[in-house]
C-alpha angles and dihedrals in degrees: 000000000000117000117204117202116195121195122219118244095264095048091046092051091051090047088053089053095052094045095050096040089051093047090047092051092054092048093051089053091050093057102032092110097043120132125236097249092058092047092050090058089057090047092052089051092048094048095048092051094044094049090050092052095045095106093047092048096046091050091050092046094054093041094049100042103029089225133123137349124304098221092050093047087054089055090050092052091047093046089060099041096039117028097021095043092050088050090052091049090058092058141061124237104164130042122017108000098176142346127217104199095179095055093030097236127139121192116211125190115222123188119248097217124230120017127199112212123199112206126203127225094230097061106012107149097040090049094050090048091052098045095044090053094044092049097047094043084060095048095255136128121229140203117197123214108196131194110269090243091055100042098115100048090042094052091049091051093048091045092053089049092047097047093047089050092050093049087054090053103271116145121254115271096029090122125021142147134218110261099208106021120200132167089254093048091051092047089049091052094051092049094046110125093235095055109102101179138012122219106198127193116162143074128332093265093054095045090050089051090051092052091049092051093093090239130109105268137196107198141162131242135216117294108218090159122191124201115201119202110198131205087246093058110137100216120015094186090057090045092055093045091051093050095046094045091048094049098042094046107118086350095294097299096139114091088210094066123097117280097175138031122209115190130190110236096236092064099028101103097048089043093052091047090055090041089061094044090054091056110280122143119201117224125212122219094272092050093046088054093049092048091049089059091049093051103040134039127221092280092051097253122135115262105245094212092058099046113112099015124139123262090247091053094046090054091049093052088050095055104255138083136237131187115290093245095054112135102177138023110224124202118188106214135182101206146030125226148070094307087060107056097180089064089069129087110287123187093217144069094287126122131191113211131203130186115215134185098234145327092294094057089038092057091051092050091049089049089055093049093050090049089056098069103312110082114138097016123089144316127193120207123191103194144121097199108100091204090056092047091049091051093052087053090073090066117112099253133117094221124037107180122193127214093342136094112280092229100048093036096045094049089053106255110104093024127050100249118120109286109243146144097222117060118198116221099198130219090314085081101024099271128130095219132052095181133097095264115246137168088273087069089057098060135071108235116219124196120212099199125182125207109272101171131034106273091216090067090080089077094054 
């Protein structure tokens, strides 16, 4: 007689965690002494396969999650498998990293082992492509834990990466993804004995769970990002276009995009004129109130169903209409804080706008915005005055990008910061890392150091 035992969903999910973590641990051990040239061959194969699948993955991500814009998700996928991958291939992460012949020190990158990666619903496939490439570049294995609403597209992205890696000679299990992710399964993955590091991208609850897992964690913080437009700005039209393009990209699902615009009074009118021409629709007080109810629930949390929707759709849900080509909904506000919900981070094409007298008042307003859920993330400054730019450099943000869109500058495309799809926010927001995360964050760095002065001199 044959006896069939069926596991319930929770037990099956936990079994999946153990199987994939164990396989990933074995794969990590198999490649722990691999040289960079061999790993780079695998990276090239993965990048090529991911780039070729960019459109398929983007389509599935939009269909499955209901968030964002297909064309923009294609760009995100290609950014990671094209621009970022090429940047990685130009650098070393394992083996000898640098040699200081004068001081007789050699730095060596050593893989960490197995990484657990938390994947957000807003940018699932692009994040999996990036984290897979970064992990393998650094000689690690990785298991992805996606949001349940993005399980199918996440698994396909991980499968494409894994199959390409294996065809290039990587061991089975080097890259995998939880098939039926649950909160309990994700927590079990982070606590698995073989996991050496957690890379967490997601909502506040998931990031908090990652930090409480007992494992070293690189996580992100909230992105209430202000953009300041100074009286010295060279081209107000260009500044307006950059801000609109950045915030409307993929329906505002990137936390590095602008959330607020702070404008010096002397350039406010021409800026606002170009702002409207680029696709901003101004909301009156009644419309602002209606939109607030659509975006936030009674507890003040974002309504998940309305994240990543277009400006036209958000207006429709709020009971009013805007022009068909509207890209961003704009609300002119006079204060920042809990009693003004539209001053919060919103993962959608909505911008709060503030007029200020000058750069001093603008700095203060940007500081208030950062303190309200944005510390450590990003600030955009549109100015030509070097003294103004220097003053804004004192703000508590990991990226202060000048005369460029916050999104494209912050992720390392239009500004020369390390290209990445995971942006650290530093201890300002409770994170260990304020950098754009790269493969060099995923290795232990050893120093081989020779004696350079007589040791007995310490007693002198």
